[in-house]
C-alpha positions in Angstrom: 0.0 0.0 0.0 1.3 3.4 -0.9 2.1 5.7 2.0 0.7 9.1 2.6 4.2 10.6 1.9 4.5 8.5 -1.2 1.0 9.6 -2.4 1.8 13.3 -1.8 5.2 13.0 -3.5 3.5 11.4 -6.5 0.8 14.1 -6.5 3.4 16.8 -6.3 5.5 15.2 -9.1 2.5 14.9 -11.4 1.5 18.5 -10.7 5.0 19.8 -11.4 5.3 17.7 -14.5 1.9 19.0 -15.8 3.0 22.6 -15.0 6.3 22.3 -16.9 4.7 20.5 -19.8 2.1 23.2 -20.0 4.7 26.0 -19.7 6.7 24.3 -22.5 3.7 24.0 -24.7 2.9 27.7 -24.3 6.5 28.8 -24.9 6.8 26.6 -28.0 3.7 28.2 -29.4 4.8 31.8 -28.6 8.5 31.7 -29.1 9.7 29.0 -31.5 9.6 29.4 -35.3 11.1 27.1 -37.8 11.2 26.7 -41.6 10.1 23.2 -42.8 11.1 22.2 -46.3 9.5 19.6 -48.5 10.8 18.5 -51.9 8.0 17.3 -54.2 8.1 15.8 -57.7 4.4 15.5 -58.7 3.5 13.3 -61.6 1.5 16.1 -63.2 4.3 18.7 -63.1 6.7 19.4 -65.9 10.1 17.7 -65.6 12.8 20.2 -64.9 10.4 23.1 -64.0 11.4 24.4 -60.7 9.1 26.3 -58.4 9.4 27.3 -54.8 6.3 28.0 -52.8 6.3 29.6 -49.3 3.3 28.7 -47.2 2.1 30.9 -44.4 -0.7 29.0 -42.7 -3.0 29.5 -39.7 -1.7 32.7 -38.1 -4.6 32.9 -35.6 -3.5 36.4 -34.7 -3.8 37.4 -31.1 -2.2 39.5 -28.4 -0.1 36.7 -26.9 2.0 34.5 -29.1 0.9 36.0 -32.4 0.9 39.7 -32.1 1.8 42.3 -34.7 5.5 42.1 -34.0 5.6 38.3 -34.4 3.6 38.5 -37.6 6.0 41.1 -39.0 8.9 38.7 -38.1 7.1 35.9 -39.9 6.7 38.1 -43.0 10.4 38.9 -42.9 11.3 35.2 -42.6 8.9 34.2 -45.3 10.4 36.8 -47.7 13.9 35.6 -46.9 13.1 32.1 -48.2 13.4 33.2 -51.9 10.0 31.9 -52.9 8.6 32.3 -56.4 5.2 32.4 -54.9 3.8 32.9 -51.4 0.5 31.2 -50.4 -1.5 32.5 -47.4 -3.5 29.5 -46.3 -6.4 30.9 -44.2 -7.4 31.3 -40.6 -6.0 34.7 -40.0 -8.2 35.2 -36.9 -8.0 33.7 -33.4 -11.2 32.5 -31.8 -10.0 30.7 -28.8 -10.9 32.0 -25.4 -7.4 32.5 -24.0 -6.6 35.8 -25.7 -4.9 38.7 -23.9 -5.8 41.0 -26.7 -7.8 40.7 -30.0 -5.8 41.5 -33.1 -8.3 42.2 -35.9 -7.7 41.4 -39.6 -7.6 45.1 -40.2 -4.3 45.1 -38.3 -3.0 41.9 -39.7 -3.6 42.6 -43.4 -1.3 45.6 -43.9 1.5 43.6 -42.3 0.9 40.7 -44.6 0.9 43.1 -47.5 4.7 43.4 -47.1 5.1 39.8 -48.4 7.0 39.8 -51.7 7.4 37.1 -54.4 8.1 37.3 -58.1 4.9 35.5 -59.1 2.8 37.1 -56.4 1.1 36.5 -53.0 -2.2 34.7 -53.0 -4.6 33.9 -50.2 -7.5 31.5 -49.4 -10.0 31.7 -46.6 -10.2 29.3 -43.6 -13.1 28.2 -41.4 -12.2 30.6 -38.6 -12.4 33.5 -41.1 -16.0 32.5 -41.7 -16.9 31.7 -38.2 -15.8 35.1 -37.0 -18.1 36.9 -39.5 -21.7 36.7 -38.3 -22.9 38.8 -41.3 -21.5 36.4 -43.9 -22.9 33.4 -42.0 -26.3 35.1 -41.7 -26.5 35.8 -45.5 -25.1 32.4 -46.3 -22.7 33.9 -48.9 -19.3 35.5 -49.3 -17.1 37.3 -49.4 -16.4 37.0 -45.7 -14.9 40.0 -43.9 -11.3 38.7 -43.9 -11.4 38.3 -47.7 -12.6 41.9 -48.2 -9.9 43.3 -45.9 -7.1 41.3 -47.5 -8.2 42.3 -51.0 -8.3 46.0 -49.9 -4.7 45.6 -48.7 -3.7 44.4 -52.2 -3.6 40.6 -51.6 -5.7 38.6 -54.1 -8.0 36.0 -52.6 -8.7 32.9 -54.6 -12.2 32.1 -53.4 -13.2 29.3 -55.8 -11.1 30.9 -58.5 -8.1 30.0 -60.7 -5.5 32.2 -62.3 -2.7 31.6 -64.8 0.8 32.4 -63.7 4.1 32.4 -65.5 4.5 32.3 -69.3 5.4 29.9 -72.1 7.0 26.7 -70.9 6.8 27.7 -67.3 3.1 28.7 -67.2 0.9 27.0 -64.7 -2.5 27.4 -63.1 -3.0 28.4 -59.4 -6.4 27.7 -58.0 -7.9 28.3 -54.6 -11.1 27.0 -52.9 -13.1 28.7 -50.2 -13.4 27.0 -46.8 -15.1 23.6 -46.5 -16.5 24.5 -43.1 -18.3 27.9 -43.2 -21.5 27.5 -41.2 -24.0 24.9 -40.0 -27.4 24.1 -41.3 -30.4 25.1 -39.2 -30.6 21.6 -37.7 -27.0 22.1 -36.6 -26.0 18.6 -37.8 -24.4 19.3 -41.0 -21.4 21.6 -41.6 -21.8 23.6 -44.9 -18.8 24.8 -46.8 -18.4 27.1 -49.8 -15.6 25.0 -51.4 -16.0 24.1 -55.0 -13.0 22.0 -56.1 -14.5 20.9 -59.5 -15.6 24.5 -60.2 -12.1 25.8 -59.7 -10.6 23.0 -61.9 -13.1 23.8 -64.6 -11.6 27.3 -64.9 -8.2 25.7 -65.9 -8.8 26.0 -69.7 -5.7 24.3 -71.0 -3.2 21.5 -70.2 -0.7 23.6 -68.3 0.0 22.0 -64.8 -2.1 23.0 -61.9 -1.6 23.7 -58.2 -4.6 24.0 -55.7 -4.7 25.9 -52.5 -7.3 24.4 -50.1 -7.4 25.4 -46.5 -8.7 22.0 -45.2 -6.8 18.9 -46.5 -10.1 16.9 -46.4 -10.8 18.6 -49.8 -7.9 16.5 -51.3 -10.2 13.5 -51.7 -12.2 15.5 -54.2 -9.3 16.8 -56.2 -9.0 15.2 -59.7 -5.8 14.0 -61.3 -5.7 17.2 -63.3 -4.2 19.0 -60.2 -0.5 18.1 -59.7 -0.2 19.4 -56.1 -2.6 20.5 -53.4 -1.5 22.7 -50.5 -3.4 22.9 -47.2 -3.2 24.0 -43.6 -5.9 23.8 -41.0 -4.7 20.8 -38.9 -1.8 22.5 -37.2 -0.2 19.0 -37.4 -2.5 18.1 -34.5 -1.1 21.1 -32.5 -0.2 18.6 -29.8 1.9 15.7 -31.1 3.8 12.8 -29.7 6.1 11.6 -32.4 3.9 10.4 -35.2 0.7 10.4 -33.1 -1.6 13.4 -32.8 -4.5 12.7 -30.4 -6.8 15.3 -31.9 -6.8 16.2 -35.6 -9.7 18.4 -37.0 -10.4 16.0 -39.9 -13.0 13.4 -40.7 -10.2 11.3 -41.9 -8.3 11.3 -38.6 -4.5 11.3 -39.2 -4.8 10.4 -42.9 -3.8 14.0 -43.9 -2.6 15.3 -40.6 0.8 16.8 -41.5 3.5 16.6 -44.1 3.7 15.2 -47.7 1.2 12.7 -48.9 0.9 10.9 -52.3 -2.3 9.1 -53.4 -2.2 7.8 -56.9 -0.7 10.5 -59.1 -1.7 13.3 -56.8 0.4 15.0 -54.1 -0.6 16.9 -51.0 1.5 19.0 -48.6 -0.1 20.0 -45.3 1.6 22.7 -43.3 1.9 22.5 -39.5 0.9 26.2 -39.4 1.9 29.0 -37.1 -0.8 29.8 -34.6 -3.1 28.0 -32.1 -6.7 27.0 -32.0 -8.6 25.8 -28.9 -5.7 26.2 -26.5 -2.7 28.6 -26.8 -0.2 25.7 -26.7 1.8 23.6 -29.1 3.7 20.4 -28.2 5.8 18.4 -30.6 4.8 20.4 -33.7 6.4 23.9 -33.4 5.1 26.9 -35.5 6.5 26.7 -39.0 6.8 28.5 -42.3 6.5 25.7 -44.9 8.6 25.8 -48.1 7.7 23.5 -50.9 10.1 22.9 -53.8 8.7 21.5 -57.0 10.9 19.9 -59.6 
């Protein structure tokens, strides 16, 4: 039988361990920042055509851990990666309860407008950008407020839209979908999204290779072989991760598309671990990252 002293020592040890793990998780979310590189050779991409894409995903701007100064630092680091293209992957707003200060999109957008890349900076919307806009939810239609503010700051938003980039033998299509999780039906059982993968692909009017930006990686199952590479965020890599296992992944497919590079058939997907936090202001085992994807 365990003694009273043994019980108290165990209780104290568990409490201290929990405290230090929590403190580490908070510091990892607020202080660490890494660059994660992925080299991808999609079957549908031209042999020898090199392209570097820098992904900035899931900022979830807030007073602690993702304030204006940290976002400016992320912009500086993203610019330093030498990307041909920069992709903003949605969820610019924080909606968790543990915020010391609200940082609105009107503050974030002008900072993001300092991003620079030869082929441009393009954005898509995330579910939190919709959830934080009651007016868009009420009218069941976009654009949501974050889209309007980003566009006013000079950042094009690909909300179910495709554009042609490059020229000649280096031309390619860049498409972007809207969020797959915008609002609930009146019975509150079904999540309704504005994503239209096939509608975006239908805009790609020739055989030049294609890349798709889709905030939620669950959209990948609907992406046809026409698209060489899909880029996503949303999952935060689970946000709390023990090695290869993430106990909570916001996906109906569990860990199937939780983090990293995936290949299914002839299609490739890269899911960024993202930068900010959702639910709780902590990260463990998956530090904030700027994601760099090199195609060849």
